[in-house]
C-alpha positions as CSV (number, residue, x, y, z in Angstrom):
1,M,-12.9,14.3,-15.0
2,S,-10.4,11.9,-16.5
3,K,-11.0,8.2,-16.8
4,T,-9.0,5.5,-15.1
5,V,-7.5,2.8,-17.3
6,I,-6.3,-0.3,-15.4
7,M,-3.6,-2.5,-17.0
8,Y,-3.2,-5.9,-15.4
9,T,0.5,-6.9,-15.7
10,K,3.4,-8.8,-14.2
11,E,7.1,-8.4,-14.0
12,N,9.4,-9.5,-16.9
13,C,6.5,-9.3,-19.5
14,P,7.6,-7.9,-22.9
15,L,4.0,-7.6,-24.0
16,C,3.1,-5.7,-20.9
17,D,6.0,-3.3,-21.5
18,K,4.8,-2.6,-25.0
19,A,1.2,-2.1,-23.8
20,Q,2.3,0.3,-21.1
21,K,4.3,2.3,-23.7
22,I,1.2,2.5,-25.9
23,L,-0.9,3.7,-22.9
24,V,1.6,6.3,-21.9
25,E,1.7,7.6,-25.5
26,L,-2.1,7.8,-25.5
27,Q,-2.0,9.8,-22.3
28,A,-0.4,12.6,-24.3
29,E,-3.5,12.8,-26.5
30,I,-6.3,11.9,-24.1
31,P,-6.1,12.6,-20.4
32,F,-6.6,9.5,-18.2
33,Q,-5.2,7.9,-15.1
34,L,-3.2,4.8,-15.7
35,E,-3.2,2.2,-12.9
36,L,-0.9,-0.8,-13.2
37,T,-1.9,-3.9,-11.3
38,D,0.5,-6.8,-10.8
39,I,-1.6,-10.0,-11.0
40,Y,0.9,-11.8,-8.8
41,K,-0.1,-9.7,-5.8
42,D,-3.7,-11.0,-5.9
43,D,-4.5,-14.7,-6.2
44,Q,-7.9,-14.1,-7.9
45,L,-6.4,-11.8,-10.5
46,L,-3.6,-14.3,-11.1
47,E,-6.1,-17.1,-11.7
48,K,-8.2,-15.0,-14.0
49,Y,-5.6,-13.3,-16.1
50,Q,-2.4,-15.4,-16.0
51,L,-2.7,-16.5,-19.6
52,M,-4.2,-13.2,-20.9
53,I,-1.9,-10.4,-19.7
54,P,-1.6,-7.7,-20.4
55,V,-5.2,-6.9,-20.0
56,V,-6.5,-3.3,-20.4
57,E,-9.7,-2.4,-18.5
58,I,-11.7,0.8,-18.9
59,A,-14.8,1.5,-16.7
60,G,-14.9,-2.1,-15.5
61,E,-14.9,-3.6,-19.0
62,E,-12.0,-5.6,-20.5
63,I,-11.1,-3.8,-23.7
64,A,-8.1,-5.7,-24.9
65,Y,-5.6,-8.3,-23.9
66,G,-2.4,-10.0,-25.1
67,V,-1.2,-7.8,-28.0
68,I,-2.5,-4.4,-27.4
69,H,-3.4,-2.2,-30.3
70,K,-3.2,1.6,-29.8
71,D,-6.1,2.4,-32.2
72,V,-8.5,0.1,-30.3
73,I,-7.7,1.7,-26.9
74,K,-7.8,5.2,-28.4
75,K,-11.2,4.6,-29.9
76,R,-12.7,3.3,-26.6
77,L,-11.2,6.2,-24.7
78,Q,-12.7,8.7,-27.2
79,Q,-16.1,7.0,-27.0
80,G,-16.1,7.3,-23.2
81,L,-15.3,11.0,-23.5
82,N,-18.0,11.7,-26.1
83,G,-20.7,9.3,-24.7
């Protein structure tokens, strides 16, 4: 069973584009579903994340936001698979 990784994002967001590229690269190493959620389509998400995006969430936990580092996400994904 593969995990689902949610990335909160918005249009025209260079940091979001970089984060998405990192997540897609990680999918080649570790199988997981990537779900992109536009915060502008949900007022609660917009209020919560507007200054933080991109935000990466795994198993209901916010793992990283802003500048996303591949090694941090990879480590958390591997922990989830082994734990």
